[in-house]
C-alpha positions as CSV (number, residue, x, y, z in Angstrom):
1,X,-14.2,-13.4,9.1
2,X,-15.4,-12.2,5.7
3,X,-19.1,-11.5,4.9
4,X,-18.3,-12.5,1.3
5,X,-15.8,-14.9,-0.3
6,X,-15.3,-14.4,-4.0
7,X,-14.0,-17.3,-6.0
8,X,-11.9,-15.8,-8.7
9,X,-11.0,-18.3,-11.4
10,X,-9.5,-15.8,-13.8
11,X,-6.3,-15.0,-15.7
12,X,-3.6,-13.3,-13.6
13,X,-3.8,-10.2,-15.7
14,X,-7.5,-9.8,-14.8
15,X,-7.0,-9.9,-11.0
16,X,-6.3,-6.2,-10.6
17,X,-9.4,-5.2,-12.5
18,X,-11.6,-7.5,-10.5
19,X,-10.1,-6.2,-7.3
20,X,-10.8,-2.6,-8.4
21,X,-14.5,-3.5,-9.0
22,X,-14.8,-5.3,-5.6
23,X,-13.1,-2.5,-3.8
24,X,-15.7,0.1,-5.0
25,X,-18.6,-2.3,-4.3
26,X,-17.2,-2.9,-0.8
27,X,-16.8,0.9,-0.3
28,X,-20.6,1.3,-0.8
29,X,-21.8,-1.8,1.1
30,X,-19.2,-1.9,3.9
31,X,-19.1,-5.7,3.6
32,X,-15.9,-7.6,4.5
33,X,-14.7,-9.3,1.4
34,X,-12.1,-12.0,0.7
35,X,-11.1,-12.6,-2.9
36,X,-9.6,-16.1,-3.4
37,X,-7.7,-16.4,-6.7
38,X,-7.1,-19.8,-8.2
39,X,-3.4,-20.0,-9.0
40,X,-0.1,-18.5,-7.9
41,X,0.4,-15.0,-6.6
42,X,1.6,-12.4,-9.0
43,X,4.2,-9.7,-8.4
44,X,1.7,-7.1,-9.6
45,X,-0.8,-8.1,-7.0
46,X,0.6,-10.1,-4.1
47,X,-1.4,-11.7,-1.3
48,X,-2.6,-9.4,1.5
49,X,-5.0,-6.5,2.0
50,X,-5.5,-4.1,-0.8
51,X,-7.7,-1.0,-0.4
52,X,-9.7,-2.8,2.4
53,X,-10.2,-6.1,0.5
54,X,-8.2,-9.3,1.3
55,X,-6.6,-11.3,-1.5
56,X,-5.5,-14.8,-1.2
57,X,-4.2,-17.3,-3.8
58,X,-5.6,-20.8,-3.2
59,X,-7.8,-23.6,-4.5
60,X,-11.4,-24.4,-3.7
61,X,-10.5,-26.5,-0.8
62,X,-9.3,-23.3,1.0
63,X,-12.6,-21.7,0.5
64,X,-14.4,-24.7,2.0
65,X,-11.9,-24.7,4.9
66,X,-12.6,-21.1,5.7
67,X,-16.3,-21.6,5.7
68,X,-16.1,-24.7,7.8
69,X,-14.0,-22.9,10.3
70,X,-16.6,-20.2,11.0
71,X,-18.7,-20.5,14.2
72,X,-21.7,-19.5,12.1
73,X,-21.2,-20.3,8.4
74,X,-24.6,-18.8,7.6
75,X,-23.0,-15.4,7.9
76,X,-20.8,-15.9,4.9
77,X,-21.9,-15.8,1.2
78,X,-19.7,-17.4,-1.5
79,X,-19.8,-16.0,-5.0
80,X,-18.8,-18.6,-7.5
81,X,-19.7,-20.1,-10.9
82,X,-18.5,-23.5,-9.8
83,X,-21.5,-25.8,-9.0
84,X,-19.5,-28.3,-7.0
85,X,-18.1,-25.5,-4.8
86,X,-21.5,-24.0,-4.3
87,X,-22.8,-27.4,-3.2
88,X,-19.9,-28.0,-0.8
89,X,-20.2,-24.6,1.0
90,X,-24.1,-24.7,1.0
91,X,-23.8,-28.1,2.8
92,X,-21.9,-26.2,5.5
93,X,-24.7,-23.6,5.8
94,X,-23.2,-20.8,3.8
95,X,-25.2,-18.8,1.3
96,X,-24.1,-18.9,-2.4
97,X,-24.4,-16.7,-5.4
98,X,-23.6,-17.4,-9.0
99,X,-20.8,-15.5,-10.8
100,X,-23.1,-13.6,-13.2
101,X,-25.4,-12.4,-10.4
102,X,-22.4,-11.2,-8.4
103,X,-21.1,-9.5,-11.4
104,X,-24.3,-7.6,-11.7
105,X,-23.8,-6.4,-8.1
106,X,-20.4,-5.0,-9.0
107,X,-21.7,-3.3,-12.1
108,X,-24.5,-1.5,-10.3
109,X,-22.2,0.5,-8.0
110,X,-23.0,4.2,-8.2
111,X,-19.3,5.2,-8.6
112,X,-18.9,2.8,-11.6
113,X,-22.0,4.3,-13.3
114,X,-20.4,7.7,-12.9
115,X,-17.1,6.5,-14.2
116,X,-18.7,4.9,-17.2
117,X,-20.3,8.2,-18.2
118,X,-16.9,9.9,-18.2
119,X,-15.2,7.1,-20.1
120,X,-17.9,7.2,-22.7
121,X,-17.1,10.9,-23.3
122,X,-13.5,9.7,-24.3
123,X,-14.8,6.8,-26.4
124,X,-13.5,4.1,-24.1
125,X,-15.0,1.8,-21.5
126,X,-13.9,-0.1,-18.4
127,X,-11.9,-2.6,-20.3
128,X,-9.3,0.1,-20.8
129,X,-8.5,0.0,-17.0
130,X,-4.8,-0.1,-16.2
131,X,-4.6,0.4,-12.5
132,X,-5.6,2.5,-9.5
133,X,-3.9,4.7,-6.9
134,X,-4.9,6.5,-3.8
135,X,-6.6,9.4,-5.6
136,X,-7.4,8.1,-9.1
137,X,-7.9,5.2,-11.5
138,X,-6.0,5.1,-14.7
139,X,-7.3,4.1,-18.2
140,X,-5.6,3.8,-21.5
141,X,-7.1,6.2,-24.1
142,X,-4.8,5.0,-26.9
143,X,-1.2,4.0,-27.4
144,X,0.0,7.6,-26.5
145,X,-2.3,8.8,-23.8
146,X,-3.8,7.7,-20.4
147,X,-6.7,9.1,-18.5
148,X,-6.4,9.7,-14.7
149,X,-10.0,9.6,-13.4
150,X,-10.3,10.7,-9.8
151,X,-12.3,8.7,-7.4
152,X,-15.7,10.3,-6.8
153,X,-15.6,12.8,-4.0
154,X,-11.8,13.1,-4.0
155,X,-10.5,16.7,-3.6
156,X,-9.0,17.8,-7.0
157,X,-6.2,19.5,-5.0
158,X,-3.8,16.5,-5.2
159,X,-4.3,16.4,-9.0
160,X,-3.1,20.0,-9.3
161,X,-0.2,19.3,-7.0
162,X,0.8,16.4,-9.2
163,X,0.6,18.6,-12.3
164,X,2.9,21.2,-10.7
165,X,5.3,18.6,-9.5
166,X,5.6,17.0,-12.9
167,X,6.1,20.4,-14.5
168,X,8.9,21.3,-12.1
169,X,10.9,18.1,-12.8
170,X,10.3,18.0,-16.6
171,X,13.9,18.6,-17.5
172,X,15.9,16.6,-20.1
173,X,18.5,14.1,-19.2
174,X,16.5,11.7,-17.0
175,X,17.3,8.0,-17.4
176,X,13.7,7.1,-17.0
177,X,10.5,8.4,-18.6
178,X,8.4,10.8,-16.5
179,X,4.7,11.4,-16.8
180,X,3.6,14.5,-18.7
181,X,0.3,16.2,-18.2
182,X,-1.3,17.0,-21.5
183,X,-4.6,18.5,-20.3
184,X,-6.8,19.1,-17.3
185,X,-10.5,19.5,-18.0
186,X,-13.9,18.9,-16.5
187,X,-16.1,16.0,-17.9
188,X,-19.5,15.1,-16.5
189,X,-18.8,17.5,-13.5
190,X,-15.5,15.9,-12.6
191,X,-11.9,17.2,-13.2
192,X,-9.9,14.6,-15.2
193,X,-6.3,14.6,-16.3
194,X,-4.9,13.3,-19.6
195,X,-1.3,12.3,-19.5
196,X,1.2,10.9,-21.9
197,X,1.4,7.2,-21.7
198,X,4.7,6.0,-20.4
199,X,6.7,3.5,-22.5
200,X,8.0,0.2,-21.1
201,X,6.6,-2.2,-18.6
202,X,5.5,-2.3,-14.9
203,X,8.6,-2.5,-12.7
204,X,7.0,-5.2,-10.5
205,X,6.7,-7.4,-13.6
206,X,10.3,-6.8,-14.5
207,X,11.4,-7.6,-11.0
208,X,9.7,-11.0,-11.2
209,X,11.6,-12.1,-14.3
210,X,14.1,-15.0,-13.7
211,X,17.7,-13.9,-14.0
212,X,16.9,-10.2,-13.6
213,X,19.5,-8.1,-11.6
214,X,16.9,-7.0,-9.0
215,X,19.4,-5.1,-6.9
216,X,20.5,-3.0,-9.9
217,X,17.0,-2.2,-10.9
218,X,16.0,-1.1,-7.4
219,X,19.2,0.9,-7.0
220,X,18.6,2.7,-10.2
221,X,15.0,3.5,-9.1
222,X,16.2,4.9,-5.8
223,X,18.9,7.0,-7.5
224,X,16.2,8.6,-9.8
225,X,13.9,9.1,-6.8
226,X,16.6,10.8,-4.8
227,X,17.3,13.2,-7.8
228,X,13.6,14.0,-8.2
229,X,13.4,14.8,-4.5
């Protein structure tokens, strides 16, 4: 059962960024966290476990049900800005914390402080966040470029391997746009990579569109992946 339940009443487009912040906080604290998003699941971030944090799409009643089902509700803290929800779970014995206070916890994570210093050197901040992968987080620098910022402590080896791979397949004639490394450099003691920003939209968003020929899109993707391999 989770140590924390985070009530996320936010726009669908903000879920990925919140998850990224919670993941890094959870990496430092080791706490078990469940993020409950008010609304329907998105193709970009479906329900399930992401980087060690559980995500569920449900209303406040589900949070109350989870707390009520615990043998010892006192072991769970609910982070929410909704006063009615705080009262309901507190009546069951759970601890509560307001949204702003929980936001302060997320902002005070050491890895985020380090990232903010690197981002400031490029003249951007965390609002430029686009997404995260296994070795790095990606931020928009402008309409033409993105910054791949490795997670603190990650071996820079995979970044160099990625650069060599992209260089080896950078031949004309592809039906899809491929990333292009513009520069590798060290900033605030960390190796970062600047790449050309790809045009178009996220494939998961396109797949979710009504009337889209999903099989054709997936088949085309697999054809390109086979050619790259």
